[in-house]
C-alpha positions as CSV (number, residue, x, y, z in Angstrom):
1,M,-9.2,-23.8,15.9
2,K,-11.5,-21.8,13.7
3,S,-9.0,-18.9,13.5
4,I,-6.3,-21.4,12.3
5,V,-8.6,-22.7,9.6
6,L,-9.6,-19.1,8.6
7,S,-5.9,-18.0,8.6
8,A,-4.9,-21.0,6.5
9,S,-7.8,-20.3,4.1
10,I,-6.8,-16.6,3.7
11,L,-3.2,-17.6,3.1
12,A,-4.2,-20.2,0.5
13,L,-6.4,-17.6,-1.2
14,T,-3.6,-15.0,-1.2
15,V,-1.1,-17.5,-2.6
16,S,-3.5,-18.8,-5.3
17,S,-4.4,-15.2,-6.2
18,A,-0.7,-14.3,-6.7
19,L,-0.2,-17.5,-8.7
20,S,-3.2,-16.8,-10.9
21,D,-2.0,-13.4,-12.0
22,P,1.7,-13.0,-11.3
23,V,2.1,-10.2,-13.9
24,G,-0.7,-8.2,-12.3
25,E,0.6,-8.9,-8.8
26,R,4.2,-7.9,-9.6
27,K,2.9,-4.7,-11.4
28,A,1.0,-3.8,-8.3
29,Q,3.9,-4.5,-6.0
30,M,6.3,-2.4,-8.1
31,K,3.8,0.4,-8.4
32,A,3.4,0.5,-4.7
33,R,7.2,0.4,-4.3
34,G,7.6,3.3,-6.6
35,A,5.0,5.3,-4.7
36,L,6.8,4.6,-1.4
37,V,10.1,5.7,-2.8
38,G,8.4,8.7,-4.2
39,E,7.2,9.7,-0.7
40,L,10.8,10.0,0.4
41,V,12.4,11.6,-2.6
42,P,11.3,15.2,-1.7
43,I,12.6,14.7,1.9
44,A,16.0,13.3,0.6
45,K,16.3,16.3,-1.8
46,G,15.6,18.7,1.0
47,E,12.4,19.9,-0.7
48,Q,10.4,18.9,2.4
49,P,11.4,19.2,6.0
50,Y,12.9,16.0,7.5
51,D,10.2,14.1,9.4
52,A,11.8,11.1,11.2
53,A,8.4,9.6,12.0
54,K,7.3,9.8,8.3
55,V,10.6,8.4,7.1
56,L,10.4,5.5,9.6
57,S,6.8,4.6,8.7
58,T,7.6,4.7,5.0
59,L,10.7,2.6,5.5
60,E,8.5,0.1,7.4
61,A,6.1,0.0,4.5
62,M,9.0,-0.4,2.1
63,S,10.3,-3.3,4.2
64,K,6.9,-5.0,4.1
65,N,6.7,-4.4,0.3
66,A,10.3,-5.8,-0.2
67,E,9.2,-9.2,1.1
68,T,9.2,-10.4,-2.5
69,D,8.5,-14.0,-3.3
70,V,10.4,-14.1,-6.6
71,S,9.1,-17.5,-7.6
72,A,5.5,-16.4,-7.1
73,L,5.8,-13.0,-8.8
74,W,8.1,-14.0,-11.6
75,P,7.4,-17.7,-12.1
76,A,8.5,-19.6,-15.2
77,G,6.0,-19.1,-17.9
78,S,5.2,-15.5,-17.0
79,E,7.8,-14.1,-19.4
80,A,5.1,-13.2,-22.0
81,G,2.5,-10.5,-21.5
82,D,2.1,-6.9,-20.9
83,H,5.0,-6.0,-18.5
84,T,8.4,-4.5,-18.5
85,S,10.3,-7.4,-16.8
86,G,13.3,-8.2,-19.0
87,P,14.2,-11.7,-20.2
88,K,17.3,-11.6,-17.9
89,V,14.9,-12.1,-14.9
90,W,14.4,-15.7,-16.1
91,E,17.7,-16.2,-17.9
92,D,19.9,-15.2,-14.9
93,R,17.6,-16.0,-11.9
94,P,20.5,-16.1,-9.3
95,A,21.5,-12.5,-10.3
96,F,17.9,-11.3,-10.2
97,E,17.3,-12.9,-6.8
98,A,20.5,-11.3,-5.5
99,A,19.3,-7.9,-6.7
100,V,16.0,-8.4,-5.0
101,D,17.7,-9.6,-1.8
102,K,20.1,-6.6,-1.8
103,Y,17.2,-4.1,-2.1
104,E,15.4,-5.8,0.9
105,T,18.7,-5.9,2.9
106,D,19.3,-2.1,2.3
107,V,15.7,-1.2,3.2
108,D,15.9,-3.2,6.4
109,A,19.3,-1.6,7.2
110,A,17.9,1.9,6.8
111,L,14.9,0.9,8.9
112,A,17.2,-0.5,11.6
113,A,19.4,2.6,11.6
114,K,16.3,4.8,12.4
115,P,17.8,7.9,10.8
116,Q,16.9,10.9,12.9
117,D,18.1,13.6,10.5
118,L,18.6,14.3,6.9
119,D,22.4,13.7,7.0
120,A,21.9,10.2,8.4
121,F,19.0,9.5,6.0
122,R,20.5,10.5,2.7
123,P,23.2,7.8,2.3
124,L,20.8,5.1,3.4
125,F,18.2,6.2,0.9
126,G,20.9,6.6,-1.7
127,A,21.8,2.9,-1.3
128,I,18.1,1.9,-1.6
129,T,17.5,4.0,-4.7
130,S,20.8,2.8,-6.4
131,N,19.3,-0.7,-6.0
132,C,16.2,0.4,-7.9
133,G,18.3,1.9,-10.7
134,A,20.6,-1.1,-11.0
135,C,17.7,-3.6,-11.1
136,H,15.9,-1.5,-13.7
137,Q,19.1,-1.3,-15.8
138,D,19.7,-5.1,-15.7
139,F,16.2,-6.6,-15.4
140,R,13.7,-4.2,-16.9
141,V,12.8,-3.4,-20.5
142,K,12.2,0.2,-21.3
143,R,9.1,1.0,-23.3
144,G,8.6,3.7,-25.9
């Protein structure tokens, strides 16, 4: 019983933390996502040897990171502030949620495929990174 109460308390604290600073939480999530993608770029480019174990562990981390609660990280009222989320995130929520879902689906498909060599990995990774680019094109404001 104590573990259930402790688990519920931790979950409540996590949810309230995400809701208390959604801009900070989404920045942290996107920074972590970028770092994970960055781990695989040199492998996809052939600049590092293909390591199936590293690819799979990074894809697992990407899958976990992709479990995005759009309503918690981009809630109504979080449009203002120091971030690069574009207004279309809130203006066209269904399209934004579809983009988030497509990324998660493609990451999970790559993970399920368990690519064992570069030729199998490249198209899967290409699908993932094209999602990143499309989302940035449609839902991100460039600075500078």
